[in-house]
C-alpha positions as CSV (number, residue, x, y, z in Angstrom):
1,M,195.1,90.3,-39.4
2,A,195.7,94.1,-41.2
3,A,198.0,96.5,-39.4
4,E,196.3,99.6,-37.6
5,S,196.3,103.0,-39.7
6,S,195.8,106.1,-37.9
7,F,196.2,110.1,-38.0
8,D,196.7,113.0,-35.9
9,V,193.7,115.6,-35.3
10,V,195.7,119.1,-34.4
11,S,195.0,122.6,-34.1
12,K,197.9,124.4,-35.4
13,L,198.5,127.8,-36.6
14,D,200.9,128.9,-39.6
15,R,202.8,131.6,-38.1
16,Q,204.2,132.7,-41.4
17,E,200.7,133.0,-43.0
18,V,199.6,134.8,-39.5
19,D,202.8,137.2,-39.8
20,N,202.2,138.1,-43.8
21,A,198.4,139.2,-42.4
22,V,199.6,140.8,-39.9
23,N,201.9,143.1,-42.5
24,Q,199.4,143.1,-45.0
25,T,197.0,144.5,-42.8
26,G,199.3,147.3,-41.2
27,K,200.1,148.9,-44.8
28,E,196.7,148.8,-45.4
29,L,195.8,150.9,-42.1
30,S,198.2,153.2,-43.4
31,Q,197.0,153.8,-46.8
32,R,193.1,153.3,-46.4
33,F,191.2,156.9,-46.3
34,D,189.5,155.9,-43.6
35,F,192.3,155.1,-41.3
36,K,194.0,158.5,-42.5
37,G,194.8,160.5,-38.9
38,T,193.4,157.6,-36.7
39,G,197.0,156.7,-35.8
40,S,195.7,152.9,-36.3
41,T,198.2,149.9,-36.1
42,I,198.5,146.5,-35.8
43,D,201.5,144.4,-34.1
44,W,202.9,141.4,-32.7
45,S,202.8,141.1,-29.0
46,G,204.3,138.5,-27.7
47,D,204.8,134.8,-29.5
48,Q,200.6,134.3,-29.5
49,A,199.3,137.2,-29.4
50,V,198.3,140.8,-31.9
51,E,197.6,144.2,-30.8
52,I,195.1,146.5,-32.4
53,R,195.9,150.4,-31.7
54,S,193.7,153.1,-32.6
55,S,192.7,156.6,-31.8
56,S,189.3,155.6,-31.7
57,E,187.0,152.3,-30.4
58,E,185.3,152.0,-33.8
59,R,188.5,152.1,-36.1
60,A,189.8,149.8,-34.3
61,K,187.1,147.4,-34.5
62,A,187.5,148.0,-37.9
63,A,191.0,147.1,-37.9
64,L,189.9,143.8,-36.6
65,E,187.7,143.2,-39.7
66,V,190.2,144.2,-42.0
67,F,192.4,141.8,-40.1
68,K,190.0,139.2,-40.3
69,E,189.6,139.7,-43.8
70,K,193.4,138.8,-44.7
71,L,193.3,136.0,-42.7
72,I,189.9,134.4,-44.4
73,K,192.6,135.5,-47.6
74,R,195.4,133.3,-46.6
75,G,193.8,130.0,-45.4
76,V,194.0,130.9,-41.7
77,S,190.8,130.0,-39.9
78,L,189.2,132.7,-37.7
79,K,188.5,129.8,-35.0
80,T,192.5,130.6,-34.3
81,L,191.6,133.9,-32.9
82,D,190.4,135.3,-30.0
83,P,189.7,138.8,-29.7
84,A,188.8,140.9,-26.2
85,E,185.6,142.4,-26.2
86,E,186.2,145.4,-26.4
87,P,189.0,147.7,-26.9
88,R,190.0,149.1,-23.6
89,V,191.4,152.8,-23.1
90,S,195.3,153.5,-22.7
91,G,196.2,157.0,-22.2
92,K,194.3,158.7,-25.9
93,E,194.7,155.3,-27.7
94,Y,192.5,152.2,-28.1
95,R,194.0,148.8,-27.6
96,L,192.3,145.6,-28.7
97,P,194.5,142.7,-28.1
98,I,193.7,139.0,-29.8
99,S,195.8,136.2,-28.8
100,L,195.9,133.1,-31.0
101,K,194.7,129.8,-30.0
102,E,196.9,127.2,-30.9
103,G,196.2,123.4,-29.9
104,I,193.7,121.3,-29.2
105,S,192.6,121.8,-25.0
106,S,191.4,118.8,-22.9
107,E,187.9,119.2,-22.8
108,D,187.4,119.9,-26.9
109,A,189.6,116.8,-27.2
110,K,187.2,115.1,-25.1
111,K,184.2,116.2,-27.2
112,I,185.8,115.1,-30.2
113,S,187.1,111.8,-29.0
114,K,182.9,111.5,-27.8
115,I,182.0,112.0,-31.0
116,I,184.0,109.7,-32.7
117,R,182.7,107.3,-30.0
118,D,179.3,107.7,-31.1
119,E,179.4,107.5,-34.7
120,F,182.0,104.9,-35.1
121,P,181.1,102.6,-31.9
122,K,183.6,99.1,-32.6
123,G,186.2,99.9,-35.3
124,V,187.8,102.9,-34.3
125,K,189.6,104.4,-31.2
126,A,190.3,108.2,-30.6
127,Q,193.3,109.0,-28.3
128,I,194.5,112.2,-26.2
129,Q,197.6,112.9,-26.0
130,G,199.0,116.3,-25.1
131,D,197.5,118.8,-27.3
132,E,196.8,116.4,-29.9
133,L,194.2,113.5,-30.9
134,R,195.4,109.7,-32.7
135,V,192.9,108.0,-34.1
136,S,193.3,105.1,-35.4
137,S,191.4,101.9,-37.1
138,K,192.1,99.0,-39.1
139,K,190.3,100.1,-42.2
140,K,191.3,103.5,-44.0
141,D,187.6,104.2,-45.2
142,E,186.6,104.4,-41.4
143,L,189.3,106.9,-40.7
144,Q,188.2,109.0,-44.1
145,S,184.9,108.9,-42.8
146,V,185.7,110.1,-39.2
147,I,187.5,113.1,-41.1
148,T,184.7,113.8,-43.4
149,L,182.6,113.9,-40.1
150,L,184.8,115.9,-38.1
151,K,185.0,118.1,-41.1
152,G,181.0,119.1,-41.1
153,T,181.2,119.0,-36.8
154,E,181.0,122.7,-36.1
155,L,183.5,123.1,-33.2
156,D,185.1,126.0,-31.4
157,V,188.6,124.6,-32.6
158,A,190.6,124.8,-36.0
159,L,191.1,121.3,-37.3
160,Q,194.3,120.0,-38.8
161,F,194.5,116.4,-40.1
162,V,198.2,115.2,-40.2
163,N,200.3,111.7,-40.0
164,F,198.1,110.0,-41.6
165,R,199.6,106.2,-42.4
C-alpha cells in the first residue's frame, strides 16, 4: 500500500516584498511631478496595515494605484490588499488605510475543500488546520491536478502551495 502524499494550501504574505513595494512607492510619490506639493506619503501603520496620506482624495487614490503597480512588479497578489472604499478626511489631509490579508478564513477553507470534494470525490482528502488547508492523496498525480484546479479557480484569497511531500 502506497504512503499518502500531501501538500498545504496557505495564504502567506511576503512582508519583505510588501515592505520593498511600500518603500518604492514612497520614493516615487516624492519624485513624481503629479505628486509634487500634495504631501502624498505611504507608511506602515501597524503590523498588517499600510496607510496612504495625501492632501486630496484623487491623489490618495492615485497613490494606491502606484502601490498596486509596485506590488504586481514584486510578485505580490493584489488579493492580499483590503483598502478602504473611500479616503477619510483627517484635518486637512485624506487618509486611505489598507489592511493586508494573510491566512485562509474558515469560510474560504470550506469553499476550497468543497471544490476539491466535488472534483475529486474519492481519492483526495482536504482537512482544515487553522488558517491552512492540508490536502492529501495516495496519488501524486491527483495532488498536482488539485493544484492546477485551484490555480484556475477564482477565489477571494491569494493561495500558495507548500510542503509537497
